[in-house]
C-alpha positions as CSV (number, residue, x, y, z in Angstrom):
1,M,-7.8,62.6,-47.7
2,T,-5.3,64.8,-45.8
3,R,-6.3,65.2,-42.2
4,K,-7.5,68.5,-40.8
5,L,-5.3,70.2,-38.2
6,K,-5.7,71.8,-34.8
7,I,-3.9,75.2,-35.0
8,G,-3.3,77.7,-32.3
9,I,-2.9,81.3,-33.4
10,T,-1.4,84.1,-31.3
11,C,-1.3,87.7,-32.5
12,Y,-1.9,91.2,-31.3
13,P,-5.7,91.3,-31.3
14,T,-6.1,95.1,-31.7
15,L,-5.8,97.3,-34.8
16,G,-2.8,96.7,-36.9
17,G,-1.8,94.8,-40.1
18,S,-0.4,91.7,-38.4
19,G,-3.5,91.2,-36.3
20,V,-5.7,91.7,-39.3
21,V,-3.8,89.1,-41.4
22,A,-3.6,86.6,-38.5
23,T,-7.3,86.8,-37.8
24,E,-8.4,86.6,-41.5
25,L,-6.0,83.6,-42.0
26,G,-7.6,81.9,-39.0
27,K,-11.1,82.4,-40.5
28,L,-10.1,81.1,-43.9
29,L,-8.4,78.0,-42.3
30,A,-11.5,77.3,-40.3
31,E,-13.6,77.4,-43.5
32,R,-11.3,74.7,-44.9
33,G,-12.2,72.5,-41.9
34,H,-9.2,73.1,-39.6
35,E,-9.9,73.8,-35.9
36,I,-8.5,77.2,-34.9
37,H,-7.7,78.3,-31.4
38,F,-6.9,82.0,-30.9
39,I,-4.8,82.5,-27.8
40,T,-4.6,86.3,-27.0
41,H,-5.4,88.8,-24.3
42,S,-8.7,89.8,-26.0
43,I,-10.9,88.7,-28.9
44,P,-9.3,89.8,-32.2
45,F,-11.2,92.8,-33.5
46,R,-11.7,91.3,-36.9
47,L,-13.1,88.1,-35.6
48,G,-16.6,89.5,-35.2
49,K,-19.5,87.1,-35.2
50,F,-19.5,83.3,-34.4
51,H,-17.4,81.2,-36.7
52,K,-17.6,77.4,-36.9
53,N,-14.3,75.7,-35.9
54,I,-13.0,78.9,-34.2
55,F,-12.3,79.1,-30.5
56,F,-11.0,81.9,-28.3
57,H,-8.8,81.4,-25.2
58,E,-8.2,84.5,-23.1
59,V,-4.8,85.1,-21.5
60,E,-5.3,86.4,-18.0
61,V,-2.3,88.1,-16.4
62,N,-1.3,87.4,-12.8
63,D,-1.1,90.8,-11.1
64,Y,0.8,89.5,-8.1
65,Y,1.9,92.5,-5.8
66,V,5.6,91.7,-6.0
67,F,5.6,92.3,-9.8
68,K,6.4,95.8,-10.9
69,Y,4.9,95.0,-14.3
70,P,2.4,92.2,-14.8
71,P,4.2,89.3,-16.6
72,Y,2.1,89.0,-19.7
73,D,4.7,87.0,-21.6
74,L,4.9,84.3,-18.9
75,S,1.1,84.2,-18.7
76,L,0.8,83.8,-22.4
77,A,3.4,81.0,-22.5
78,S,1.5,79.2,-19.7
79,K,-1.8,79.6,-21.5
80,M,-0.4,78.4,-24.8
81,A,0.9,75.2,-23.0
82,Q,-2.5,74.7,-21.3
83,V,-4.4,75.0,-24.6
84,V,-1.9,72.8,-26.4
85,K,-2.4,70.0,-23.9
86,M,-6.2,70.4,-23.5
87,Q,-7.0,70.7,-27.2
88,K,-4.1,68.5,-28.5
89,L,-2.9,71.2,-30.9
90,D,-0.7,70.2,-33.9
91,V,0.8,73.6,-34.6
92,L,1.2,77.0,-32.8
93,H,1.3,79.8,-35.4
94,V,2.6,83.0,-33.8
95,H,2.7,86.4,-35.4
96,Y,5.8,88.5,-34.2
97,A,9.0,87.0,-32.9
98,I,8.9,89.1,-29.7
99,P,7.3,88.2,-27.5
100,H,5.1,85.6,-29.2
101,A,7.7,83.2,-30.7
102,V,9.6,83.2,-27.4
103,C,6.4,82.3,-25.6
104,A,5.7,79.5,-28.1
105,Y,9.2,78.1,-27.4
106,L,8.5,78.1,-23.7
107,A,5.1,76.5,-24.3
108,K,6.7,73.8,-26.4
109,Q,9.0,72.9,-23.5
110,M,6.1,72.7,-21.1
111,S,3.7,70.8,-23.3
112,C,4.9,68.0,-25.5
113,D,7.6,67.2,-28.0
114,G,5.1,66.7,-30.9
115,L,4.1,70.3,-31.0
116,K,5.4,72.4,-34.0
117,T,5.7,76.2,-34.0
118,V,5.5,78.5,-37.0
119,T,6.6,82.2,-36.6
120,T,5.5,84.9,-39.0
121,L,7.7,88.1,-39.1
122,H,5.7,91.2,-39.9
123,G,8.2,94.0,-39.6
124,T,8.4,95.8,-36.3
125,D,9.9,92.8,-34.6
126,I,12.8,93.1,-37.0
127,T,13.0,96.7,-38.2
128,V,12.7,98.2,-34.7
129,L,13.3,95.5,-32.0
130,A,16.2,93.8,-33.8
131,Q,18.0,97.2,-33.8
132,D,18.2,96.9,-30.0
133,E,21.4,95.0,-29.1
134,S,19.8,93.8,-25.8
135,L,17.1,91.9,-27.8
136,K,19.0,90.5,-30.7
137,D,20.0,87.2,-29.0
138,L,16.4,86.7,-27.9
139,I,15.0,87.2,-31.4
140,R,17.6,84.9,-32.8
141,L,16.6,82.3,-30.3
142,A,12.9,82.7,-31.2
143,I,13.7,82.3,-34.9
144,H,16.1,79.4,-34.5
145,Q,13.7,77.5,-32.2
146,S,10.8,77.8,-34.6
147,D,10.0,74.8,-36.9
148,A,9.3,77.3,-39.7
149,V,9.6,81.0,-40.2
150,T,7.8,83.1,-42.7
151,A,8.0,86.8,-43.6
152,V,5.5,89.1,-45.4
153,S,8.0,90.4,-48.0
154,D,11.4,89.6,-49.5
155,D,12.7,93.0,-48.2
156,L,11.9,91.9,-44.7
157,I,13.7,88.5,-45.2
158,Q,16.8,90.3,-46.4
159,E,16.7,92.8,-43.5
160,T,16.3,89.9,-41.0
161,R,19.3,88.2,-42.4
162,K,21.3,91.4,-42.4
163,L,20.4,92.5,-38.9
164,L,20.6,89.1,-37.1
165,D,23.3,87.5,-39.3
166,I,21.2,84.3,-39.6
167,T,20.9,81.7,-42.4
168,T,17.7,80.1,-41.1
169,P,15.3,79.3,-44.0
170,I,12.5,81.8,-44.2
171,D,9.4,81.3,-46.4
172,L,8.0,84.3,-48.3
173,T,4.3,84.5,-47.6
174,Y,2.8,87.7,-48.7
175,N,-0.1,89.4,-46.9
176,F,-3.5,89.0,-48.5
177,V,-7.0,90.3,-48.5
178,D,-10.2,88.3,-48.7
179,K,-11.6,88.9,-52.2
180,R,-15.2,88.4,-50.8
181,V,-14.7,91.5,-48.6
182,Y,-12.3,93.7,-50.5
183,Y,-13.8,94.7,-53.8
184,P,-14.9,98.1,-55.3
185,R,-18.0,99.0,-53.3
186,E,-20.9,101.1,-54.6
187,V,-20.4,104.4,-52.7
188,E,-21.8,107.0,-54.9
189,S,-24.4,108.3,-52.4
190,L,-21.9,108.1,-49.5
191,R,-19.3,110.0,-51.6
192,R,-21.6,113.0,-51.8
193,D,-21.2,113.4,-48.0
194,F,-17.5,114.0,-48.5
195,A,-17.0,115.7,-51.8
196,A,-18.8,117.5,-54.6
197,P,-19.3,115.6,-57.9
198,D,-16.4,117.5,-59.6
199,E,-14.0,116.9,-56.7
200,K,-11.4,114.1,-56.3
201,I,-10.7,112.3,-53.0
202,L,-7.2,111.5,-51.8
203,M,-7.0,109.2,-48.7
204,H,-4.4,108.2,-46.1
205,I,-4.9,105.3,-43.6
206,S,-2.5,104.7,-40.8
207,N,-1.8,104.7,-37.1
208,F,-0.3,108.2,-37.4
209,R,3.1,107.2,-36.2
210,P,6.2,109.3,-37.3
211,V,7.3,106.4,-39.6
212,K,4.1,106.9,-41.7
213,R,5.2,110.5,-42.5
214,V,1.7,111.9,-42.4
215,S,3.1,115.4,-42.7
216,D,4.2,114.4,-46.2
217,V,0.6,113.4,-46.9
218,V,-0.5,116.9,-46.0
219,D,2.3,118.4,-48.1
220,I,1.3,116.4,-51.1
221,F,-2.3,117.3,-50.8
222,A,-1.5,121.0,-50.3
223,R,0.3,120.9,-53.7
224,V,-2.4,118.8,-55.5
225,S,-5.3,120.9,-54.2
226,K,-3.8,124.0,-55.9
227,K,-4.3,122.4,-59.3
228,V,-7.0,119.8,-58.8
229,K,-10.4,120.3,-56.9
230,S,-10.0,117.7,-54.2
231,R,-10.5,116.6,-50.7
232,L,-8.2,114.7,-48.3
233,L,-9.7,112.0,-46.0
234,L,-7.5,110.9,-43.1
235,V,-8.4,107.5,-41.5
236,G,-7.0,106.3,-38.2
237,E,-5.6,107.8,-35.0
238,G,-2.2,108.0,-33.4
239,P,0.5,110.1,-31.8
240,E,1.1,112.5,-34.7
241,Q,-2.6,113.5,-35.0
242,T,-2.4,116.7,-33.0
243,K,0.7,117.8,-34.9
244,I,-1.1,117.1,-38.2
245,Q,-4.1,119.0,-37.2
246,C,-2.0,122.1,-36.4
247,M,-0.2,121.7,-39.8
248,I,-3.5,121.6,-41.6
249,R,-4.7,124.7,-39.8
250,N,-1.5,126.6,-40.5
251,L,-1.8,125.8,-44.2
252,G,-5.4,126.9,-44.3
253,L,-6.7,123.5,-45.4
254,E,-9.2,122.8,-42.6
255,D,-12.2,123.0,-45.0
256,R,-10.6,120.5,-47.4
257,V,-9.4,117.9,-45.0
258,Q,-11.5,115.5,-42.8
259,F,-10.5,113.1,-40.1
260,L,-12.6,110.0,-40.1
261,G,-10.9,108.3,-37.1
262,K,-10.6,104.5,-36.9
263,Q,-12.8,102.6,-39.3
264,E,-13.6,98.9,-39.3
265,D,-15.2,98.5,-42.7
266,V,-12.0,99.6,-44.6
267,A,-13.3,98.3,-48.0
268,Q,-16.3,100.6,-47.8
269,V,-14.2,103.7,-46.8
270,I,-11.3,103.1,-49.2
271,S,-13.7,102.7,-52.2
272,L,-14.4,106.4,-51.8
273,A,-10.8,107.3,-52.8
274,D,-9.4,108.1,-56.2
275,V,-5.8,107.8,-54.9
276,L,-4.2,106.3,-51.7
277,L,-1.2,108.2,-50.3
278,L,1.4,106.1,-48.6
279,P,4.7,108.0,-48.3
280,S,6.0,105.9,-45.4
281,E,9.6,105.8,-44.3
282,K,9.3,102.1,-43.6
283,E,6.8,99.5,-44.6
284,S,7.5,95.8,-44.4
285,F,4.6,95.2,-46.7
286,G,2.0,97.9,-46.7
287,L,-1.3,96.1,-46.2
288,V,-3.4,99.2,-46.7
289,A,-2.0,99.5,-50.3
290,L,-3.2,96.0,-51.0
291,E,-6.6,96.8,-49.5
292,A,-6.8,99.8,-51.8
293,M,-5.6,97.8,-54.8
294,A,-8.3,95.2,-54.2
295,C,-10.9,98.0,-54.3
296,G,-9.4,99.4,-57.5
297,V,-7.6,102.4,-55.9
298,P,-4.0,103.1,-57.0
299,T,-1.3,104.1,-54.6
300,V,1.1,107.0,-54.7
301,G,3.8,106.4,-52.2
302,S,7.4,105.8,-51.3
303,N,9.9,103.3,-52.7
304,A,10.4,101.9,-49.2
305,G,10.7,98.4,-47.8
306,G,8.2,95.9,-49.2
307,I,6.0,98.5,-51.0
308,P,7.7,97.9,-54.4
309,E,6.9,94.2,-54.1
310,L,3.3,95.2,-53.9
311,V,2.8,98.3,-56.0
312,T,4.1,98.0,-59.5
313,H,5.4,101.5,-60.5
314,G,3.6,102.8,-63.6
315,E,1.0,100.0,-63.5
316,T,-0.8,100.0,-60.2
317,G,0.5,103.3,-58.8
318,F,3.6,105.5,-58.6
319,L,6.6,105.3,-56.3
320,S,9.1,107.9,-55.4
321,N,12.1,108.4,-53.1
322,I,11.2,108.9,-49.4
323,G,10.4,112.5,-48.8
324,D,10.0,113.5,-52.4
325,V,6.6,115.1,-51.9
326,E,6.9,117.2,-55.0
327,E,7.2,114.2,-57.3
328,M,4.5,112.4,-55.4
329,A,2.2,115.4,-55.8
330,R,2.8,115.3,-59.6
331,N,2.1,111.6,-59.7
332,A,-1.2,112.0,-57.8
333,E,-2.1,114.9,-60.1
334,A,-1.4,112.7,-63.2
335,I,-3.9,110.0,-62.0
336,L,-6.5,112.5,-60.9
337,T,-6.5,114.5,-64.2
338,D,-6.2,111.7,-66.7
339,P,-9.3,109.5,-66.8
340,V,-7.7,107.0,-69.2
341,L,-4.7,106.5,-67.0
342,A,-6.9,106.2,-63.9
343,A,-9.1,103.6,-65.6
344,R,-6.0,101.6,-66.7
345,F,-4.5,101.7,-63.1
346,R,-7.9,100.7,-61.7
347,E,-8.1,97.5,-63.8
348,A,-4.4,96.7,-63.2
349,C,-5.0,97.0,-59.4
350,L,-8.0,94.7,-59.5
351,H,-6.2,92.1,-61.5
352,R,-3.0,92.2,-59.4
353,A,-4.9,92.0,-56.1
354,R,-7.0,89.0,-57.3
355,F,-4.2,86.9,-58.8
356,E,-0.9,87.9,-57.1
357,F,-2.2,88.4,-53.5
358,C,-5.2,86.0,-53.6
359,N,-6.4,84.8,-50.2
360,D,-6.8,81.2,-51.5
361,K,-3.2,81.1,-52.7
362,V,-1.7,82.4,-49.5
363,T,-3.9,80.2,-47.3
364,T,-2.7,77.2,-49.2
365,Q,0.9,78.3,-48.8
366,Y,0.4,78.4,-45.0
367,E,-1.3,75.0,-45.1
368,Q,1.7,73.5,-47.0
369,I,4.0,74.9,-44.3
370,Y,2.0,73.4,-41.5
371,Y,1.9,70.0,-43.1
372,R,5.6,70.2,-44.0
373,V,6.7,70.8,-40.4
374,L,4.5,68.0,-39.2
375,G,6.0,65.6,-41.8
376,I,2.6,65.0,-43.4
377,E,2.4,64.6,-47.2
378,A,-0.6,66.8,-48.2
379,N,-2.6,66.7,-51.4
380,L,-4.1,70.2,-51.4
381,P,-6.4,71.5,-54.1
382,E,-5.2,74.2,-56.4
383,P,-6.1,77.7,-55.1
384,V,-8.9,79.4,-57.0
385,C,-7.9,83.0,-57.9
386,E,-10.2,84.9,-60.2
């Protein structure tokens, strides 16, 4: 029997796709008998209730008066090393190259030679930070010093190679959703609070940053609502929200659009939708589209980044060029007005989410990576995807 591992996980514990995936992965690994230690500045928001085999170690920052900015990175590296020694961790799995992989490298130098580090690239650490010449060498160091590197899409792998000019092996490990949590919910009574029986619901979920192109979401809805009785639900908060509210008011759509703010039970909320709108300028993966897919909701969005690896055009949604709101509106209208097409997309979404992005499958991939870097021959059971 392959021995169980002690795994440290560091991620951003607040809202965001990387934190969600890291936390859910930790929970799934704990269910398989591994001992999981989260090392972050606060409890990951998706961790929730008590979980067997899961422990939390809080990073406390030294606010010494000579520091202009509290040195979180150094405090994190020190805490990592402390937990590695105290708990005798086998692997540190960090999500994001900057700063987490650099901190893991420092922790490895402080702790012991036997520790292995795995770094998962989620997007912003490459698509934004790697554009900064002053950070490129640091990101290269973080990647080169990791015992294994993974990325959430092939598009992200190619962009990493291009921007950093590296040949380091990178494992493709797609994001996933837990099929026990993400499935079509019964929301008929709840739906009546947002739309009339003859109205359709379009939805957008994001952090309302410019890259999400939320103004395109409103443009698409403005076009669709002229032909289809519909409502738009906007989930999340962020810097573009005030601008979007003004846009909605200027277009006279205030009575058709509702802001729901941040929502934790995404599966319940997304099950209300008939179509998810994701016209982003960049998406390394597009976790929200997978969450929608697992709930039977097709995506109308942009042909950007890793989205085409997730959404199959003409089968589980429609993709258009970035900014082509007119075509996106036509595609949304096609789904909303054709029950046969909508039903076909729904079934294709459910099948693809369950089999191609199965949580058992991806968890096993990560386990194989951990055992590989440790030089342990593992005999893992076949993942159950159904």
